[in-house]
C-alpha positions, -999 to 999 in steps of 0.1 A, spaced: 204 -99 -234 186 -84 -204 176 -54 -226 164 -77 -254 138 -97 -233 115 -67 -225 117 -57 -262 108 -93 -273 81 -95 -246 66 -62 -257 67 -73 -294 49 -106 -286 24 -87 -264 17 -62 -292 13 -91 -317 -12 -109 -295 -32 -77 -290 -33 -70 -327 -44 -106 -335 -71 -105 -308 -85 -71 -320 -86 -82 -356 -104 -115 -347 -129 -95 -325 -137 -72 -354 -145 -102 -377 -167 -119 -351 -204 -120 -357 -225 -104 -330 -247 -128 -310 -282 -130 -324 -309 -115 -302 -336 -136 -286 -362 -124 -311 -347 -108 -342 -369 -89 -366 -379 -112 -394 -375 -102 -430 -404 -80 -441 -432 -98 -460 -432 -95 -497 -465 -89 -515 -478 -121 -531 -497 -119 -564 -529 -131 -547 -528 -102 -522 -517 -74 -545 -544 -47 -544 -564 -66 -518 -585 -45 -495 -567 -46 -461 -589 -20 -445 -600 -28 -410 -638 -26 -406 -649 7 -389 -655 2 -352 -632 -28 -348 -601 -9 -336 -597 -10 -298 -583 24 -288 -564 8 -259 -544 -12 -284 -538 7 -316 -501 10 -322 -486 18 -289 -465 3 -262 -482 -9 -230 -468 -14 -196 -472 -49 -182 -500 -35 -160 -519 -21 -190 -515 -53 -209 -528 -73 -180 -558 -50 -177 -566 -54 -214 -562 -91 -212 -585 -93 -182 -613 -74 -200 -639 -102 -204 -656 -82 -232 -625 -80 -254 -611 -111 -271 -573 -105 -270 -547 -127 -287 -513 -125 -270 -484 -134 -293 -450 -144 -280 -425 -138 -308 -395 -156 -290 -381 -190 -299 -400 -221 -290 -374 -230 -264 -378 -196 -248 -415 -199 -249 -414 -234 -233 -392 -221 -205 -418 -194 -195 -445 -174 -212 -476 -154 -206 -505 -178 -200 -524 -187 -232 -499 -168 -254 -496 -180 -290 -460 -187 -300 -451 -172 -334 -414 -171 -335 -398 -143 -355 -370 -168 -363 -395 -190 -382 -392 -185 -420 -430 -187 -422 -435 -159 -395 -452 -134 -419 -473 -161 -435 -486 -170 -400 -493 -134 -391 -511 -130 -425 -535 -158 -415 -547 -139 -384 -579 -118 -387 -571 -82 -393 -599 -71 -370 -585 -90 -339 -569 -74 -309 -532 -84 -305 -507 -79 -278 -472 -88 -288 -441 -94 -267 -406 -106 -271 -378 -107 -245 -373 -69 -241 -399 -53 -264 -375 -39 -290 -384 -64 -318 -421 -64 -312 -423 -27 -316 -411 -31 -352 -434 -61 -358 -463 -41 -344 -456 -13 -369 -454 -38 -398 -487 -54 -387 -504 -20 -387 -490 -13 -422 -505 -47 -433 -539 -35 -422 -543 -48 -387 -561 -23 -366 -556 -33 -329 -520 -42 -323 -498 -31 -294 -468 -46 -276 -455 -48 -241 -427 -22 -240 -406 -41 -215 -412 -75 -231 -414 -107 -212 -386 -96 -189 -408 -67 -177 -439 -89 -174 -420 -114 -152 -404 -86 -131 -438 -71 -125 -449 -104 -108 -475 -114 -134 -484 -150 -140 -460 -171 -161 -466 -206 -175 -440 -232 -185 -445 -260 -209 -415 -281 -198 
């Protein structure tokens, strides 16, 4: 019986390991703080619409690239440029801390692209999420939709906060 216990113990251990690995494979990954929303579908009233941004309305500092927090702060501080800062995180994340005066348009909201579509195409937009990965893709889609001056903070809100820049809370 002494020889059978290690074999039984090994069999039970192997069984537990197999069950745990199978259940881990079936587990859904945790959602990110700001997942990329489904891409917009063309609606009948916008098919063929002119989405060309008027000449001269594109700000060369914000035309499809990533910015450091320092560059974003500099652009937002330019009194001659009207910049709209968009936080794409959830309302709860926004409430816990955001860039002052940022507009919260959560990518988790089903109406996200409808909200984006209501913005003037000739505006200057700085996007950010938690780390910058989602807003890069949102920026690319906005440019494809006809927006001319869209950029994003490469390191997201985490980089903004780590850089010591001002943060507001709504709670």
